MIVO-924866 format. One record per residue (C-alpha): residue in one letter; x, y, z. Coordinates in steps of 0.05 Angstrom, whole numbers, plus 32768, in hexadecimal, padded with zeros to 4 digits. Layout:
<pts>
aXYZ
...
</pts>
This chain:
<pts>
m83B27F91817D
r836B7F668191
e835B7F6F8143
i83977F46812D
l83977F0B8167
t83727EDE813B
d83A47EDF8102
l83E17EDB8134
d83C17E9B814E
r83B87E7A810D
w84017E9180F9
r841F7E798137
a83F97E32812C
q841A7E3380E9
g845F7E418103
k84677E8380D9
r84927EBF80EA
v84717EFE80F4
a84847F4680FF
v845A7F778123
a84547FC18117
r84377FF2814A
v84248037814A
v844D8056817E
d843F80A18171
v841D80CC8147
e842C8116813A
g83EF813E811E
s83B9811F80F9
g83C680D580F6
p839D809B80D6
r83A2806F8115
l83B48076815B
p83EB805E8184
g83D980108195
a83C58005814C
a83E67FC48131
m83F57FA280F6
a84197F5B80EB
v843A7F4080B1
n84507EF980AB
e848B7EDC8085
d845F7ECF8049
g84487F1B8044
d84007F0E805F
v83EC7F498089
a83B17F4F80C6
g83A27F9380E0
s83B27FDC80CF
v83E2801480E5
s83C8804780B3
g83868035809C
g83A4801F805B
c83D28061804D
v841580418057
e84077FF7805E
g84317FE18025
a846F8005803C
v84647FE68081
v845E7FA08061
v84A67FAF8043
e84C47FC48084
a84A07F8880A9
l84C37F59807B
q85017F7A8081
c84FF7F7380CE
l84F37F2580C3
e85297F228094
d855B7F4680C2
r853F7F2F80FF
s853E7F78811B
r85157FA9813C
k850C7FF08121
m84E580338120
v84C9804B80E2
t84A2808C80DA
f847880A980A0
g845F80F1809A
y844081198069
s8485813A805A
d84A780F9804B
d84A880F08005
e849F80A1800A
a846180B0803A
f844680D58009
a845180AC7FD2
v842F80707FF6
g83F2809D8009
l83FA80B98051
t83DE80FE8042
c83B6810A8081
g83EA81418093
g8407811D80D1
t844080F180E2
i843D80A380FF
h84768082811F
l84748038811E
f849E80038141
l84A67FC38122
e84C77F82813D
e84BE7F388133
l848A7F128160
d84AA7EE9818E
w847C7EB1819B
</pts>
């Protein structure tokens, strides 16, 4: 989470809405451990990483949807998921993410 604080501070000062995705669980081999975080502002700017690049594009879509819906959700990407394989999660594991809008 610390790696995204500078960007979060800047976006807060700019009055941007931000969604944060956090790795909450990993099954098998995963690219990042629980606690890894990624933030996406309303303009689609990204800070941090939840998968080392494997599923970040799909997470941006989910984060922007959270901002639009003002929702919270759990999303899962795993090797057996067609979507996860298509976006590059080939590490053989499954990652579970929690996404929500950041409440300043």
